[in-house]
C-alpha positions as CSV (number, residue, x, y, z in Angstrom):
1,M,85.4,332.3,47.3
2,S,85.4,334.2,50.6
3,C,82.6,332.3,52.4
4,P,83.7,330.7,55.7
5,Y,82.3,327.3,54.7
6,V,82.7,325.6,51.3
7,I,81.6,322.3,49.9
8,R,84.0,321.4,47.1
9,E,82.3,319.0,44.8
10,T,84.3,316.8,42.4
11,I,82.5,316.5,39.1
12,D,85.1,314.5,37.2
13,A,88.8,314.1,37.1
14,D,89.3,317.6,35.6
15,H,86.4,319.6,37.1
16,V,85.3,320.7,40.6
17,R,82.6,323.0,41.7
18,E,82.6,325.0,45.0
19,H,79.4,325.9,46.9
20,G,79.8,328.6,49.5
21,Y,77.9,329.0,52.8
22,Y,77.8,331.6,55.5
23,Q,75.8,329.4,58.0
24,L,76.9,326.1,59.2
25,D,73.4,324.7,59.5
26,E,72.8,325.4,55.8
27,L,76.0,323.5,54.9
28,T,75.0,320.6,57.0
29,Y,71.5,320.4,55.4
30,D,72.9,320.4,51.9
31,L,75.6,318.0,52.8
32,T,73.2,315.4,54.1
33,H,70.6,315.9,51.3
34,D,71.8,317.4,48.0
35,F,75.3,316.0,48.3
36,A,74.6,312.8,50.2
37,D,76.0,310.6,47.4
38,A,78.5,313.1,45.9
39,D,82.3,313.2,46.1
40,V,82.8,316.3,48.2
41,E,85.4,318.0,50.5
42,I,84.5,320.4,53.3
43,I,86.7,323.5,53.5
44,T,86.5,326.0,56.3
45,R,88.0,329.5,56.2
46,T,88.5,332.0,59.0
47,L,87.0,335.4,58.4
48,Y,87.4,338.5,60.6
49,N,85.5,341.6,61.5
50,V,87.8,344.6,61.5
51,I,86.9,347.7,63.6
52,M,88.8,350.8,62.6
53,E,89.8,353.6,65.0
54,S,87.2,355.8,63.3
55,G,84.4,353.4,64.3
56,E,84.0,351.9,60.9
57,R,83.3,348.2,60.9
58,L,84.4,345.9,58.1
59,S,82.7,342.5,58.2
60,D,83.9,339.1,56.9
61,V,87.4,340.1,55.9
62,D,89.7,337.4,54.8
63,D,93.2,336.6,56.0
64,E,95.0,338.2,53.1
65,T,93.2,341.5,53.4
66,V,93.7,341.7,57.2
67,F,97.4,341.1,56.7
68,K,97.6,343.9,54.1
69,M,95.8,346.3,56.5
70,L,98.2,345.6,59.4
71,S,101.3,345.7,57.2
72,A,100.2,349.0,55.8
73,G,99.8,350.5,59.3
74,L,96.2,351.3,58.9
75,P,94.4,352.6,62.0
76,V,92.9,349.3,63.1
77,L,91.4,349.4,66.6
78,H,90.8,345.6,66.9
79,I,90.1,342.5,64.9
80,E,87.6,339.8,66.0
81,N,86.8,336.3,64.8
82,A,83.7,336.7,62.7
83,R,82.2,333.4,64.0
84,D,82.3,334.0,67.7
85,G,83.3,337.7,68.1
86,Y,86.5,336.8,70.0
87,I,89.0,339.6,69.8
88,M,92.2,338.4,68.2
89,Y,94.1,341.7,67.9
90,S,93.6,345.0,69.7
91,R,95.3,348.4,69.8
92,P,94.1,349.9,73.0
93,E,94.3,353.5,74.2
94,C,97.7,354.3,75.7
95,K,97.7,354.0,79.4
96,P,100.7,354.7,81.7
97,V,101.8,351.9,84.0
98,V,103.3,352.8,87.4
99,K,106.8,351.4,87.8
100,K,107.3,349.1,90.9
101,V,110.1,347.0,92.3
102,G,109.7,343.2,92.0
103,D,111.6,340.0,92.2
104,I,112.9,339.4,88.7
105,T,115.0,336.6,87.3
106,R,117.0,337.4,84.2
107,A,117.8,334.5,81.9
108,N,121.5,333.6,82.0
109,K,121.3,331.9,78.6
110,S,119.2,332.3,75.5
111,T,115.8,330.6,75.6
112,T,115.1,331.5,71.9
113,S,115.8,329.2,68.9
114,A,116.7,329.7,65.3
115,Y,113.2,331.2,64.8
116,W,114.3,334.5,66.5
117,T,117.3,336.8,66.8
118,Y,115.9,338.9,69.7
119,P,118.1,339.6,72.8
120,H,118.0,337.3,75.8
121,P,114.6,337.7,77.4
122,I,113.9,338.5,81.0
123,V,112.0,335.5,82.4
124,T,109.5,336.4,85.1
125,N,106.2,335.6,86.5
126,A,105.8,339.1,87.9
127,A,103.4,341.6,86.4
128,I,104.9,343.7,83.6
129,D,104.6,346.9,85.7
130,E,106.9,345.3,88.4
131,V,109.8,345.0,86.0
132,G,112.3,347.8,85.6
133,F,113.2,348.4,81.9
134,K,115.7,350.7,80.4
135,A,115.2,350.1,76.7
136,P,112.8,352.4,74.7
137,F,110.5,349.4,73.8
138,V,109.4,346.2,75.4
139,L,107.8,343.0,74.1
140,E,106.0,340.9,76.6
141,A,105.3,337.3,75.4
142,R,103.2,334.8,77.4
143,V,104.1,331.3,76.4
144,H,103.3,327.7,77.2
145,N,106.4,325.5,77.7
146,K,105.5,322.2,76.1
147,E,108.4,320.4,77.7
148,T,107.5,321.3,81.3
149,N,103.8,321.9,80.7
150,S,104.1,325.3,82.4
151,F,103.5,328.9,81.5
152,E,106.2,331.6,81.3
153,T,106.4,335.3,80.7
154,L,109.3,336.4,78.5
155,C,110.1,340.1,78.3
156,Y,112.3,341.5,75.5
157,E,114.0,344.9,75.7
158,L,114.1,346.4,72.2
159,D,115.3,349.4,70.3
160,K,113.2,351.1,67.7
161,V,114.3,348.8,64.8
162,G,113.8,345.7,67.0
163,F,110.4,346.9,68.0
164,E,109.3,347.4,64.3
165,N,110.7,343.9,63.4
166,A,109.0,342.3,66.3
167,M,105.7,343.9,65.4
168,R,106.0,342.6,61.9
169,D,106.9,339.1,63.1
170,I,103.9,338.9,65.4
171,Q,101.6,340.2,62.7
172,N,102.9,337.6,60.3
173,M,102.4,334.8,62.9
174,F,98.9,336.0,63.6
175,I,97.9,336.1,59.9
176,N,99.5,332.8,59.1
177,K,98.1,331.1,62.2
178,Q,101.6,330.2,63.5
179,S,101.9,330.0,67.3
180,N,105.3,328.4,67.8
181,W,107.4,331.0,69.5
182,T,110.4,328.6,69.8
183,R,110.7,324.9,69.1
184,T,109.4,324.0,72.6
185,K,107.1,327.0,73.4
186,R,103.8,328.1,72.1
187,I,102.8,331.8,72.3
188,L,99.5,332.8,73.9
189,F,99.7,336.5,73.6
190,A,102.1,339.3,72.8
191,K,102.0,342.8,74.2
192,F,104.0,345.8,73.1
193,Y,105.0,348.7,75.2
194,S,106.9,351.9,74.7
195,N,109.0,353.2,77.6
196,K,108.6,356.9,78.3
197,D,110.8,358.2,81.1
198,G,110.4,355.0,83.1
199,K,106.7,354.6,82.5
200,L,105.4,351.9,80.2
201,I,102.7,352.8,77.7
202,H,100.7,349.9,76.3
203,E,100.8,350.2,72.5
204,C,99.0,347.0,71.3
205,S,98.2,343.4,72.0
206,V,97.8,340.3,69.9
207,Y,96.2,337.1,71.2
208,F,96.8,333.7,69.7
209,T,93.8,331.4,70.2
210,F,94.5,328.8,67.5
């Protein structure tokens, strides 16, 4: 059942019945009237609206379908939460970023954990266009450090294989609602760039709001 709200009613030890709802107020009414004395469990499922680059809009798409679309490399423009319209994933038009000189601190030891095998990140609070990169691809990860209760920006210089692996990792995290970037850091968003002759081109963004 693909409805965002489900009442799972236990009939007996071997049988259950599911009742699907698209509106929360309808579920609430039935829960307090028709199922007031029943043995029930409330289940909520996140559904997404998918907007393709062609302009086609697919409504109420489930997690598994979204994952398959992203994994297959379909031309998805952005994905929004069907409940509130919040954009969770976007692939914007490519825009060149002017390279500037900034005060950058490079990490002298790895801040990643066993979750990741990426190279040591550049740790900075400067804007992405103020960092000088030499690798062909860049991953910018904004994280919340749970130990220090502070926000950090981690930038990873990647080759083509690393870029593809990172894209796949981020997509899997988004679909599986996992936001632990490391054991002590929760990711807020990830942005991918390609580096064309010293100019960064924004390829796509993924926002973690769960």
